[in-house]
DRENKE-964503 format. One record per residue: x, y, z of N, C-alpha, C, O, CB in turn; residue in three letters. Coordinates in steps of 0.02 Angstrom, whole numbers, plus 50000, padded with zeros to 5 digits. Glycine has a CB too. Example, Ala and Ser with C-alpha at 12.3 -4.5 7.8 and 13.67 -1.06 7.14 Angstrom:
# residues 2
506604971650390506154977550390506604983550390507124983450423505654977650452ALA/506424988850354506844994750357506455000250394506705005750402507044997050286SER/
# end
This chain:
# residues 445
528356077255473528456081255530528606086955488529076086455449529006079055587UNK/528256092155490528246099555493528996102255532529196100755588527506102155540UNK/529296106055487529696111255512529536115855532529156118555491530026113155484UNK/529656120655605529346127055629530066133655582530656134855572529316126655746UNK/529146136455567529796141555528530326145355539530176147355595529636145655503UNK/530906148155527531566150955541531186155255574530586156155563532106153255485UNK/531616159055627531316166155637532056169555591532606167055579531166169255740UNK/531656178255568532306180855519531926187455547531376188455574532426178755415UNK/532726193055519532126200055535531756201755489531236204855501532386206955550UNK/531976199855422531766203155369531686199755315532126196555287532116207555356UNK/530796200255289530886196555217530716199655153530126197855147530486190755216UNK/530856202955103531006206855040530756202954978531086199454939531796208255034UNK/529916204554979529906199454913529806205454874529656211154893529256192654903UNK/529946201954793529896207954745529586203754682529376197954692530706212254727UNK/529566206254630529186205154562529936200754557530006194654563528906213054498UNK/530376204854545530826200954498531586201354569531676206754599530976206454395UNK/531976195954583532736199454599533146197854549533166193954502533116197154667UNK/533466202254574533976200754513534756200254536535026205854534533926207054454UNK/535116195654555535566194154600536186197054588536496198954638535626187754606UNK/536526198354513537166201054496537556191554472537886189154426537586206854582UNK/537376190254509537826181854529537436178154506537106177454556537986178754611UNK/537206175154471537656174554406537476180954351536866181254339537476166554366UNK/537816185354322537716189954268536946186854246536736181554268538386189654203UNK/536576191054200536076190854171535486188654220534966191754209536206187054118UNK/535466183954272534916181454289534356183254328534366184554389535056177554306UNK/533966183354296533156186254333532846180754382532926174854368532456187554266UNK/532496182654439532356179054463531396181254486531206185154530532946178154509UNK/531026177554442530396181754448530216179254549530546175854588529626177954371UNK/529766181854556529336179254636529566178354642529536172654621528906175854666UNK/530386179454682530796178954713530956181254783530826187254775531056180154681UNK/531156180754851531126185354906531986183154935532256177654929530326183554966UNK/532276190154973532746190554997532746190755088532676195855122532956195654960UNK/532866183255117532916183455177533626185655203534186183855186532706177555198UNK/533306192955277533706194855320533906194655363533486196955403533716197055327UNK/534526192755400534536189255485535156195255499535586197155459534866177955500UNK/535066196855545535766201555579536246205155524536846204355513536346195855625UNK/535786209255495536126211855430536646209555361537036212855327536436215955455UNK/536436201555357536716198655317536026193955262535446193055278537266194455362UNK/536276192455217535646189355162535696182755204536156181555244535826188355057UNK/535226179055191535166171655240534846165655175534716159655181534396172955327UNK/534816169155128534356165455087534176170455025534116176455037533676163055133UNK/534066167254943533846168854921533236164554879533386159954841534246171454908UNK/532656166154889532026157354866531526161554828531476167654831531446151554955UNK/531126156754788530686158454785529966162054830529796157054862530716154854764UNK/529686165254841529186167054887528776164054926528806164154987528866169754866UNK/528406161454896528076155354922528466149254966528346146655021527816152254862UNK/528866148554926529456143854973529686147055034529806143555083530166142454933UNK/529776155755033530226158655104529606159055126529666161255183530766166355109UNK/529066158355115528426161755169528516156955223528626157555284527496161655138UNK/528406150255167528446143955239528916142155265528916138155312528246137555234UNK/529396144455240530136142555246530496145955348530756143055396530616148255158UNK/530336151955335530466160255383529806162055423529226160455411530626168355323UNK/530026165355466529476168155513529746175655525530016177255578529396163455591UNK/529646179855475530006185855486529706191055526529216189855561530156188555428UNK/529996196955524529856200155607529526206455549529086210355569530776202855683UNK/529796206655480529456211755463529696208555381530216205855361529686220055500UNK/529086210455348529066208955253528726213455210528156215555200528676202155230UNK/529276214055190528996221455139529216217455047529686214955016529746232155166UNK/528506219255038528156217855004528006220154928527456221454904527826218255037UNK/528816220154887528686224454835528646220754741529086219054701529306230054850UNK/527766221154738527426216554678527596221554628527146220954585526536214454682UNK/528006226254609528036227954562528716232054571528786238154564527436230654543UNK/529336226254595529796231154596530306223954575530136218054577529886236454677UNK/531226227854545531606222454550532026223554603532056229454621531936221054493UNK/532386219054636532556219154705533216218454648533186215254596532256213154778UNK/533966223354682534796222354668534986225654725534746228854771535176225854597UNK/535806222654694536116225454747536276230954772536026235154734536456224054750UNK/536526233454810536356241054810536906245954773537406242654787536266243454887UNK/537136251554736537296250654666538146253854715538086256254771536726256154586UNK/538736253254686539436254254702539556261954673539386263954617539946247954666UNK/539746264054701539886271654661540716271954675540976274054727539376279854703UNK/541116268954607541706269554633542306272954619542886270854619541836265354637UNK/542096278154608542436284654626542106290054638541696290654593542816286654583UNK/542056294754680541796302954686542396306054737542926304154762540856303954730UNK/541926312954735542216319554786541986321354836542106327054856542206325354763UNK/541546316454879540806317454900540776324854932540426328854901540546311454958UNK/541006326554972541076334854981541356340754948541526346154970541346335755026UNK/541356337054855541336344454811540606344854785540546346654726541936344854738UNK/540076343454818539246342254814539296349354835538966353854809538756335654869UNK/539686350154881539236360254897539476366354866539406372254880539326363854983UNK/539996360854782540366367054759539986363954684540296366554637541396368154772UNK/539456359554658538966360054626538776365254585538456369954608538636359154658UNK/538996364854505538786370454483539176377054498538936382454479538186370754503UNK/539746376854530540436381454542540656386254471540626392254457541166375454559UNK/540896379754436540976380954368540906376854312541236371654313541446382754362UNK/540626377854272540426374254227540736374354171540996379854169539896375154218UNK/540966369754093541016371154054541616371454010541716371953949540786374354065UNK/542036370854072542886372154087543156365754061542936360454083543146373354179UNK/543726365954007544306358054040544626358854096544796363754129545006355853994UNK/544686350454104544966350054154545276355854191545056359454236545326346054142UNK/545926355654154546536359454197546276368054204546586371854242547416358654146UNK/545836369854173545686375254163545136375054253545086379254298545336376354074UNK/544896369654247544336369454305544386368654374544036368754424543946364854296UNK/545186367754350545436364654419545816372054444545706374754498546066356554409UNK/546046373454417546796377654428546546384154433546736387454481547416377254363UNK/546136386854391545546393454403545156392854453545216397454493545036394754348UNK/544796389254465543876389754504543956384354550543876385654609543036387554443UNK/544156376854531544236374054572544676375254668544466377054723544416370654528UNK/545326372954641545846373954706545906380154739546246380454790546536372754688UNK/545566385954713545706392154737545116391354793545166393554850545676398654681UNK/544376386954761543776388254802543986383954870543686385054922543026385554762UNK/544456379454867544616375154889544966376954969544816374755025544966372354839UNK/545516382254945545726385754974545486388255035545646388155095545796388654942UNK/545096390255001544626397955050544316390455102544536388455156543616405354980UNK/543796387955062543296386055094543346378655133542936377055175542776386555047UNK/544016373555110543976366755140544086367155212544446370655247544486362155110UNK/543686362655225543846364855301543516355855318543196352855276543286374155342UNK/543696352455395543396349255435542456351255442542086346355438543856350455498UNK/542356353255445541646355355451541346357055378540726356555374541586361855500UNK/541636358555328541476361255244541296350555236540746348155224542566366955174UNK/541866346955245542056341255205541196334455263540826330155241543346339055223UNK/541266336455315540606334655342539976336355320539536332255334540586336455395UNK/539816341255291539246343455272539096341755225538636338155207539156348355272UNK/539726345855184539676342255089539486334055055539256331255005540516342755056UNK/539796332555128539876322555121539206321255143539046316455107540546317455185UNK/538746322355177538256322255203537526322855148536986320055142538386327155253UNK/537816327155122537426329655074537536324755021537126320255014537566336755057UNK/537936325154991538296317954925537836312354960537346310454929539476314854929UNK/537956309755019537596302255055536756304255031536556300554986537716301455170UNK/536476307155044535846309455032535716309254960535196306054947535766315955059UNK/535946311054921535796309554845535986304954829535706302354781536006313154799UNK/536596301154865536676293554841536136290554858535696290354815537256289454870UNK/536016287754919535546283854957534636284954913534176281154897535616287555050UNK/534736291354909533816292354861534126288954771533756288254722533416306254849UNK/534616287854772534606286154702534956278354687535116276854630535006292254663UNK/535076272954751535096265654764535796266854784536056261754807534916259854701UNK/536136271354782536746268954799537076268154869537016273354902537096272354768UNK/537346263854896537546258154932538336260354967538446259055026537556251154876UNK/538726263054934539466261454953539746266754903539556267554845539756252654941UNK/540226270154933540676274854905541056273454895541296269054930540816278954922UNK/541436276054841542306276554849542916285754846543156288754798542566271154764UNK/542936287254917542696292954921543786295954899544316292954894542136294555015UNK/543596302454896544396303254879544466312354898544536317054860544616300554776UNK/544436312254930544716321754962545106323055020545646320055021544076326754989UNK/544966327355073545426331155115544906330555186544326332655185545626339955081UNK/545116328555226544916326955279544516322255320544176323255371544796330255284UNK/544686314155268544576308055249544086306555343543696302255362545466303055221UNK/544286310755365544056306055430543396309555445542976307255484544616306255504UNK/543326314755412542546317955444542156317555395541566319155402542476326055471UNK/542466314555313542156310755262541866304455274541536301155233542566309955218UNK/542036302655348542036293455375541286294555412540716292355409542876290055449UNK/541726300155454541336301155515540266303655472539736301255491541906309855571UNK/540346307355432539696308355393539326300255380538856297555408539906312655311UNK/539776297955326539346292255303539096286755364538616282855360539806288355247UNK/539486287555412539456283155452538596284455498538216280455525540196283855495UNK/538576292055488538006294655516537396291455483536916288255504538006301955510UNK/537636293855406536906291355362537116281355358537446278055317536876296755248UNK/536976280655381536956275355380537446269155323537466263155335536316275955379UNK/537876272855249538226269155214539046268155215539516270255249538036270955161UNK/538916262955147539466260155179540216263255136540136260655081539356251355177UNK/540696266255132541286270455133541886269355119542246270155169541366272455179UNK/542186267755069542926265755076543196273355071542986277555031543256259855010UNK/543636274255113543906280955118544596282455112544976281555159543746283355172UNK/544816284755052545416285855042546166290955089546176295555131545246287954984UNK/546646287155055547176289855106547166293755053547156291454996547886285955140UNK/547166301055069547526304855004548176307854987548366310855037547226309554993UNK/548516308254949549056313354957549146316454889548856314254839549746310154984UNK/549586321954889549746325654850550166332554871549986337254906549206326354821UNK/550766331454839551196337054850551256342954860551816345354870551416337554825UNK/550636347054858550666354054876550246353454946549906348654964550326359554814UNK/550386360054982549936359155061549276362455045549156366054997550336363755139UNK/548776360155105548206362455086548066363755162548576363355196547726357655038UNK/547446365255198547166368255237547046362655307546936363255367546576371155198UNK/547186354855239547056345955297547846347755290548006350555343546616334855254UNK/548426347255245548906346555284549606349955246549566353555196548916339155301UNK/549976348955264550716349755241551096350455168551216354655125550986344555266UNK/551206342055185551576340155131551376333555109550786334755095552266340455147UNK/551426329155100551486322255093551276319355135550696317655148551986320055084UNK/552046317655175552106312155234551336315955281550876313055311553116312655288UNK/551446321155274550886325255333550166321455310549906317355348550796336055319UNK/549866323255241549296317055219549296312255225548716310755238549136315755171UNK/549696306655225549636299055226549606299555313549156297355349550386293755182UNK/550336303755338549906300755430549396301955433549046297355453550086303855505UNK/549016308555416548356309055445548006306055421547456306855445548086313955451UNK/548006300655361547496297055331547556293055367547066289555380547456295255268UNK/548236291755401548326281355424548176282355496548076277055525549366275955415UNK/548116289255543547836291055588547166290555590546816287755632548016295655597UNK/546986293655539545866291055529545856284555527545516281355566545316293355441UNK/546166282355489546106272255489546066271255555545526270155583546866266655458UNK/546676271555589546896267455653545946270855685545606266455710547946271355708UNK/545776274755684545256278355738544806275855726544336274355764545096285455741UNK/544876274655661543996271655632543616263355613543046261255598543916275155555UNK/544556259255625544546252555580544136248755595543886244955554545076248655578UNK/543936248755663543356245855690542706246555677542386243855722543346246755740UNK/542256249555625541816251755579541596245555539541886245455485542116257255537UNK/541286241555546541216235655491540976238555422540986235055372540646229855516UNK/540806244255422540586249055364541066252055347540866255555300540086253755375UNK/541586253155355542096260655324542646253455289542656247655310542646268755418UNK/542946255555250543516250955222543946254955202543606259755184543376246255168UNK/544846256955186545026264755155545236259855100545146254055083545676271355197UNK/545706267555074546076262355003546516270155011546286275355035545456259154898UNK/547436268654972547686272654969547556277254897547326274354848548226270354986UNK/547696283754894547196287554855547926294154806547646299554796546426292354929UNK/548186294154797548746298054783548306302354728547966299554684549496293654756UNK/548346307854735547836312154710547966310054607547526307654571548056322054747UNK/548626311854586548396310254507549386308954482549846309954522547806319754454UNK/549446307654443550346308454427550636315754424551196318054439550566305154346UNK/550226317854407550446326854390550456329954456550726335354465549816332054339UNK/550106325854512550366328254561550536325854630550416328754683550096332154563UNK/550786320754621551266315254674551816315254632551726315554571550956306454691UNK/552456314854660552946311454654553436304554654553476302254711553026313654670UNK/553596302854632554046295054631554146293554710554026287754729554976295654587UNK/554296297254747554456296054822553866292754856553856287354886554626302854860UNK/553276298254842552956298754880552246291054841551766288554869552826307854889UNK/552496289954777552246283554747552406276654773552016272054781552456283354685UNK/552986276754785553246272454821553306271554886553476266054909553646272254806UNK/553156277154928552946277754990552146272054998552066266855030552836286755002UNK/551716275554961551386274454947550986266554957550546264454994551546277154910UNK/551586262554875551616256454869551636252254926551176248354938552056255354834UNK/552196252654966552336249455018551836250055096551836246255144553006251555023UNK/551406256455085551076252955132550256250755107549836248555147551106257755198UNK/550146251555043549516247155031549716239355020549256235455008549086250054963UNK/550366237055023550436229555029550536229755118550166226455155551216225954976UNK/550906232855134550876229755203550086230555227549836225355248551436233855257UNK/549756234855227549066236755250548526232855222548076231155261548926243555235UNK/548476230955151548196226955095547676231755077547096231555096547906219355114UNK/547976236755035547396242955032547556241754957548056239554929547526252155074UNK/546746244854926546956243954850547276251554841547496254454891546226241854790UNK/547306254754779547696260754787547406263854713547546262354655548616259354796UNK/546806270354749546516273154672546966277354664547456278054701545756276954663UNK/546826281054601547316285954581547046287854509546896283454469548106283054583UNK/546996296554489546626297954459547346296354385547896299054380546216305254488UNK/547006291054339547566292954265547136289854191546646286254179548536287254274UNK/547646293654150547386295254088546866297754071546516295154029547366291654060UNK/546686304554106546246306254101545996311754052545436313354033546206306654146UNK/546836314754034546586318253976547386315253927547816310953940546416328753995UNK/547276320853858547876320053829548456324553858549036322753866547766321053761UNK/548226329853868548806334153911548996331953990549296336754015548526342353916UNK/548936327354032549246323054069549656321354055550206322354079549066319154084UNK/549366315553971550066311253950550796315553915551366313153921549776305353885UNK/550656321553883551156324653896551346328853915551726332953890551326325053875UNK/551056328653980551546331754010551956326954064552346329154106551236337654039UNK/551786319554053552056315154104552806314454030553416314254041551386306054136UNK/552416314453957553456312753932553696316953936554296315953945553806310853859UNK/553466326053936553876329953948554366327554038554976328554038553416337153939UNK/554216326254069554116326954128554826321454150555406322754165553266325254149UNK/554576316954145554646308854151554896304754077555186299554093553826305754174UNK/554876305354016554866304353958554466297253961554486293553912555556304953926UNK/554226296153999553706289653994552976294354005552966300154024553856282454070UNK/552316289553986551726289253986551456290254055551976289654086551566283653957UNK/550916291754109550976288954162551016280754177551356277954221550506291754189UNK/550616277954134550616272454179550946268654182550916263854221550256269654182UNK/551516270054125552066266154119552536269154167552966265554192552326265754048UNK/552496278354193553016275454274552626274254291552606272654232553466279254331UNK/552006272554323551666268954381552136261654364552586260354404550646268354375UNK/552036257154307552106252754312552976251854335553166248054380551796250354257UNK/553436256354293553916255054351554186257254411554776256954431554286254754335UNK/553686259654438553796260154515553286255054562553076255554619553636268354538UNK/553216250154511552906246254550552186245554563552066240354594553136247254595UNK/551556249854546551196251354549550566248154542550106246954581551336254354531UNK/550726246654457550166242754426550056235454406550236232154357550086245354377UNK/549666233954467549396226454489548576223854524548126227354499549916224554547UNK/548426221054551547836219254563547706225154599547186227554577547736212754593UNK/547866227654633547826235354685547516240854654547026244354668548586238854705UNK/548106240454588547516247254579546976249554525546696246354481547866253054576UNK/546946254554539546136255954498546226262654470546386267354506545356256254555UNK/546166263054425546536267154379545806272254347545436270454301547036261454313UNK/545736278854384545176281454393545386286954326545836290854313545006284154476UNK/544696284254289544416288654228544706284454165544326282954119544716297454229UNK/545446282554163545866278954120545526278554033545416273254005545946271254158UNK/545386285554002545276286653941545766286853885545656286353824544996291353943UNK/546236287553910546806288853858547136282353856547716282953876547346294953878UNK/546966274553836547396272053859547706267953777547496268853720547136267853928UNK/548106264653795548286261053730548166251953713548096248553764549076262653728UNK/548146248853656547926242453649548426239453696548266234053721547886239653575UNK/548986241953710549706237653750549436239553821549406235453867550706241553732UNK/549216247453829549006249153910548796242953917549176238753939548396255253934UNK/548016241153893547416237153912547716231953924547726229153978546856236153865UNK/548006230053873548276221753894548856220853948548846216153987548616217853824UNK/549136223553948549636226054021548906227954091548916223454132550276236653993UNK/548606230754100548156232554164547656226854138547096229154148547796241754173UNK/547586220254109547186215654130547706211454138547696208154190546616213654090UNK/548316210454088548636204654148548836204954221548956200154257549216202554129UNK/548856212654239548896216454306548416212854353548536211554412548686224454299UNK/547676211054308547256211754353546986220254391546836221254450547586207054396UNK/546986223654353546886231054399546106233154385545696229054365547496238554366UNK/545996237654393545126238754395545366246054359545906248854364544576238954493UNK/544766248054321544736254654294544006256854334543636252254350544736254654200UNK/543836263054347543316268054366543266272154329543656276554311543356271154417UNK/542676270754311542576273354213541896278154261541466276254301542206263854117UNK/542066284754231541666288354245541486294154188541726299754178541866290254304UNK/540866289554151540756292454073540316300054084540426304554044540206285754018UNK/539916300954130539786309354130540146314154126540126318454082539546311554176UNK/540786313654203541296318254219541656318754157541746324454134541736316354279UNK/541956312454116542616313254027541946316454023541946321154062543036304553949UNK/541226315953984541066319753925540856328753938540756333053895540406315253891UNK/540856329554031540626335954036541196341354043541106347454047540176336154092UNK/541956337154044542396339954047542926340153987543526341353989542546338154097UNK/542426338153921542876334153866543576330953849543946331653801542886337253829UNK/543616326953907544006320853910544276317353865544876316553853543756317253932UNK/543776314953838543806310453787543496302953818543436301853878544606310053760UNK/543376299753780542886293853761543186287553815543496283653778542966291553664UNK/543206285753863543526279053884543666272053836543086270953819543096276853937UNK/543876269353819543736264253774543606255153804543876249953786544386265153726UNK/543236256253838542706251553851542736247953824543146243653840542186252353849UNK/542436247153775542636239953738543086237053729543106230953733542566239153690UNK/543746241953710544376236453717544596232153781544876226653788544996240153704UNK/544296237953835544386235453902543866230853921543986231953980544416240653950UNK/543436227153924542966222853927543206217053850543136211053859542156227753926UNK/543356218353812543516211553751544156211653800544126205753818543646213153639UNK/544836214853840545506210353878545186206753936545486202553970546206215853914UNK/544466208653948544326205954013544626209454091544746207054146544596198854005UNK/544666217354055544756221454125544386222754183543986226454156544816226754114UNK/544266222654220543866225054282543626232054276544046236454285544276224754346UNK/542916234054259542706240454258541986243054314541416240754309542546241254178UNK/542146246654349541826248554387541426256854378541746261354351542236247154436UNK/540826257854400540636265554385540876269654434541156268054486539876267154380UNK/540756275254413540846279554464540496284354411540406284554350541646280954500UNK/540326289254487540186296454464540576304554471540516309854440539616297154493UNK/540886302754513541686308654505541166312554554540616310954575542056313854403UNK/541626319354564541256323554619540616327754587540496328254527541816329254653UNK/540336329754627539436333454595539976340754575539586344154542538446335654689UNK/540306342754576540586347554544540876348254458540926352554415541046348354587UNK/541036340354467541146340754370540576335954322540546334554262542086336454344UNK/540086334254389539666330454320538986332754339539346336554371539686320554312UNK/538296334554354538396338054412537846334654459537466337654497538326346154401UNK/537866327054447537456321754504537886316454515538346314854478536696318354477UNK/537726313954565537946307754590537396304554588537056303954639538246307454652UNK/537146300954509536786296354482536936291154461536656290254406536546297854447UNK/537286286254478537216277754450536706276754386536786274854328536856272254518UNK/536266278354417535926275654348535926277454290535816274054241535416275454348UNK/536126286054296536516290054227536826285854208536736283354152537006296254232UNK/537346283654258538156283454241538296273354187538756270454158538726284054355UNK/537486271854206537466264954166537286263654114537456259354074537186260954185UNK/536836268254112536526270054028537036272053975537136269853919535976276854028UNK/537416278454021537796284353986538446275553940538476273053884538336293154074UNK/538746274553996539146267854000538846265753928538986268353874538966261954074UNK/538436260653937538206256953874538046259753840538076256253790537806253053871UNK/537846264953824537706267253770538526270953729538596270453669537046272453789UNK/538826272953753539536277153735540116269653713540576269053672539896282853828UNK/539896266053750540336260453723540176255953664540516251953633540436256253772UNK/539436258153658539016257253581539266262453528539386261153469538116258753589UNK/539296265853547539346271153483539966271153483540166271653425539026278953485UNK/540426270853521541186273453521541556267253477542096268253450541546274253611UNK/541196260753473541556255953447540976253953377541126251653321541746249553511UNK/540516255153395539906254653322539866245553351540026240353323540376256853201UNK/539666246753400539766237553415539076237353462539196239053520540686234253472UNK/538456235853452537606235353469538056230153540537976232453597536826229953385UNK/538356225453535538386219353585538826221953619539206217253631538576212053563UNK/539036226453644539716228053681539206231353731538666234153724540416233253639UNK/539676229453793539486231653884538566232753869538306238353862540026242353923UNK/538076223953864537446223553875537316226653926537766228553964537226218053877UNK/536746227753935536356230653996536696226154073537026228554119535366228953980UNK/536446218954064536676216854132537546216754147537816214954199536366209354143UNK/537926219654072538606219654120538576226154146538976226754192539356218454082UNK/538316230254136538316239254153538306238154222538726238954266537556245054124UNK/537426235054222537456230954298537936230154351538046232454407537386225054291UNK/538246225154304538716224054352539316227554372539656226854423538876219254342UNK/539376231954315539946235554343539816243054408540106245554456540306238254267UNK/538996244354353538696246654456538746243154526538816246254579537886246754467UNK/538726237554521538746231854571539376231154595539786234454626538536225454545UNK/539316224854568540156217354584540546224054553540906226554596540266205654511UNK/540556226654509541206228354480541866234054537542446235254556540896232854404UNK/541166235354539541426240854593541806235354664542346234554691540566246754627UNK/541206233154666541706231554750542036226854745542336224654794541356229754821UNK/542066223754679542826219554672543606223054664544136220754686542776215254605UNK/543466230154621544186234254621544026236754697544506240454707544316241554550UNK/543626236954756543986240154835543926233254853543726232354910543516246854897UNK/544066227854819544036219254872543776219854944544026219354999544916215354890UNK/543056221354916542336221454965541876216054927541296215354945541876230354968UNK/542276210254846541366207654835541446200254870541276195154840540996206654729UNK/541656200154919541466193754970541276200755017541756201955054542236186455004UNK/540736205355026540416206355084540046209455046539606211055085540696209055146UNK/539796213254958539166214154961539456215554875540056215454862538736220155023UNK/538936216954820539016219854752538546213254723538276214454669539926221154719UNK/538426207354748537666204054745537256201654781537216203954838537606200054720UNK/536926197654767536456194254817536446185654810536106181654778535656197454802UNK/536976185254857537126178354888537256175954949537826176954968537546176454866UNK/536676171255010536926171355059537586173355084538146173055058536826167355067UNK/537356175655146538076175555173538276183255189538386186355241538616172055115UNK/538256185655105538506191855089538096198155126537586195855151538466192255012UNK/538136205155139538046209955201537316211255155537346211255094538746217855222UNK/536836212155183536136214455165535986221855133535666225555170535756214055230UNK/536206224755061536306229055070536016230554995536486231254956536906230055100UNK/535386231354964534976230654932534596238754919534556243554956534646225154962UNK/534316237354837534046244054824533276241354795533286235554772534586249054765UNK/532596245154793532166240754741531916247154733531726251554771531616233554761UNK/531966246154645531596248854613530956247554581530666242054583531886250054587UNK/530696253854546529826250554546530166250954476530696253254455528886255654574UNK/529546247054444529616246854377528786246154334528506241854300530146240154364UNK/528656251654353527986250854326527686258154303528036263154295527516247354383UNK/527256257954297527026266854282527286270554204527756268654170527506272454351UNK/526986274054195527236279654134528046278554127528446280654168527066288954159UNK/528206275154073528666275654027529036271354052529646271654040528946281654014UNK/528796266354091529136257754113528956253654102529306248954120529226255054166UNK/528206251554062527646248654061527766248653969527916253853939526966252954107UNK/527646242053934527936235253963528496232753971528886232553923527776231153939UNK/528676230154031529156226754049529446219454029529166214654056529036227154101UNK/529916218253990529996212253939530516208753988530486202854007530306214453850UNK/531066213954007531806211254023531776214954054531596220354031532416210453984UNK/531976214554143531726219454194532726221854183532796227954177531246215354292UNK/533236218854182534066221354192533776226254129533646232154144534926214254176UNK/533696224554075533526230354033533456236454042533806241354029533116229954013UNK/532836235354071532236242854100532606246454149532456252354155531386240454147UNK/533196243554197533616244054255534156252254206534316258054220534156233854278UNK/534226247354148535066250754143534616256754073534766262754074536016242254103UNK/534266255154036533936260853984533576263653991533566268853958533736260153938UNK/533026262154036532216265454052532036266754123531516269954131531606260354028UNK/532316265154170532576268654234532796272354257533316274554231532786267754255UNK/532526275554324533186280954339533106279054404532876273854428533166290054323UNK/533356284554433533566284254524532626285254553532346282254599534306294154561UNK/532386289654514531706294254543531436286154542531106284354591531206302254480UNK/531526282654503530966275154499531376270054571531246264254587531086269054388UNK/531866274654603532096270754684531876271254751532036274854798532706272354702UNK/531436266254745530946268454826531236265654882531316269454930530096265254833UNK/531426259354889531636258954956532636255154968532726251054923530926253254991UNK/533146255755004533696256454992533876253555079533836256755132533876264354959UNK/534036247455070534396244355133535176244955136535436244055081534236236755136UNK/535696246355195536256243355207536276239955272535896242355314536736247555200UNK/536686234455293536646228655316536036227555346535976226855407537126227455354UNK/535436227555291534976225655321534506230555371533996228855401535246220955347UNK/534786236355371534586243755392534126246555332534356248155278535306248955403UNK/533426246955350533236255355292533426257455298533666257855355532836260155278UNK/533616262855238533876271055240533496273155182533686278855169534786272955230UNK/533086271455144532776274955123531866270055118531836264155099533226277555059UNK/531316273655138530846270355130530346270755099530126265555123530726269455165UNK/529766273055050529606272955004529876280254970529426283554943528986270855010UNK/530376282254969530846286754919530896291855009531026297754999530326291854816UNK/530826290755062531086294055113531696292155144531866286355157530666294255154UNK/532006297155154532956296555189532526294655271532076297755299533716308055189UNK/532836289255289532786287555368533346288955409533196290155467532656280455382UNK/533946289155397534206292155436534596297355441535016297855485534386289355454UNK/534486302455390534536309255386533906315155395533316314755378534806309655325UNK/534276320655427533696325255451533926330655379534426334255382533786329155551UNK/533536330555324533496333555261533486340955298534026343755306532816331055209UNK/532936343655317532776349955341533536352355371533786357755357532116349555399UNK/533796348155407534446353355433534876350155392535466350655409534726353655520UNK/534696345655323535506344755273535186353155245535656356855259535626335255184UNK/534816356155224534636358955187534756366355224534846371155186534036356255165UNK/534756367155273534876375555293535696372755296535836378655308534416379855387UNK/536286369855296536806370355323537106370455229537596373155202536996363955392UNK/536636366555205536856368155116536716377155102537016381455070536156362455046UNK/536366377055127536246387055102536526391255141536426397355137535446390755105UNK/536956388255188537256393555217538016389755192538286392155242537036395055307UNK/538376387455172538936385255146538586388355057539076389155021539126375555169UNK/538216389355036538126392654950538006398854967538066402754920537466389854893UNK/537826401355024537856409655029538856411255053539236415755038537106412955114UNK/538926405755091539576408355104540266408055037540676412655032539766403955172UNK/540286401754990540766400654955540416407254875540686409254823540856390354945UNK/539856408254902539336413354845539946420054857540346421854815538206415954881UNK/539846423154932540266428954931541126430354940541516435054930539986432054976UNK/541136425254957542056424954967542086424354906542486428254880542546418555011UNK/541816420954872542336417854795542176424354747542426423954691541956408154744UNK/541856429354759541586437054721541986440454749542226445254719540816440454730UNK/542146439154805542586443754847543356443454797543846446754814542666440254940UNK/
# end
């Protein structure tokens, strides 16, 4: 007796499905079945067509279907400051240009509009989840919800006052209020986000640790980004920044060390033992001349690595395809080992690695039944992409975000044949030009 086909919402068939778990596996001529926003099954297309009766069938005969990319670290609203100050070292860039511009311009509306611009760029490049660290986090969350993206919203803390908050307790109180107001939103999660050791006191770090443990939240912090940061910490505290955080109890599985450029072998071993994660941002590290992160050593010790773009003001693009390629190539070049961070590992860092760091790997980061249907389709034919012997290699070394054609979050299509479905691009550009004119006029004043 033959069984009736099971009804599902969508069947997505592709030339290759790359599930990421197990790492390096490629499934030719497979399909992903989606029901109520979740992955129902991953199976050969021939079998899928018999087993399921799909309300919609998307046939992608020249594509690789992968998990949606996870941007482990960004400052999304800073997309409105893309190119405002370039070719400067970190502290000069911050103190002379970015912080003064933020003091004049950052507001609730700035953060909403800048985050919407970032969401449009990220969706167009296959990013379905981003972890944000910025002021007015409730407005970043609102933009993420409007765009349809998944977001991990940082509850920022910093010692000096801004238009958003007056002191560290005020930052944290407002961030927690945003979390309380939005905690029912299934596409949002939260993390504690102390800015950096040089802008956060021991007292604030201790408060953040208590809250992170009470609320079961990750802690993301800029850490060991520059040699100047380390020298400053030795002068002020008599300890390197990581040692200081360890003494305060923050080095553990919740910790996401953002940048992590200047770790010693002993520090890397300690991060591994603590099950901490590193948000590797290769483009930003290069552009700000911060240095080359010790990715080979981090991988050798088993430290979980995710990839981040940092903000568009320091990158100047929110492009995880670029970060995958750079991460793999820089790891090889700096270690003189061609087998370090192979393509499959780079893809893992851009998907499951970020999800693990955010404690979201039970929901996203790979294509397994039961996980949310966050998917990205990349077309791998045409000039520059043929022949294709290994689609994972192509995803990292040959393809770019311009080859992303379809993106789904929770089974909802947000990019369809390169067209955004959830964001009004005309309104977006109008708002962006208004902000550009405002920043130009007031920055020069």
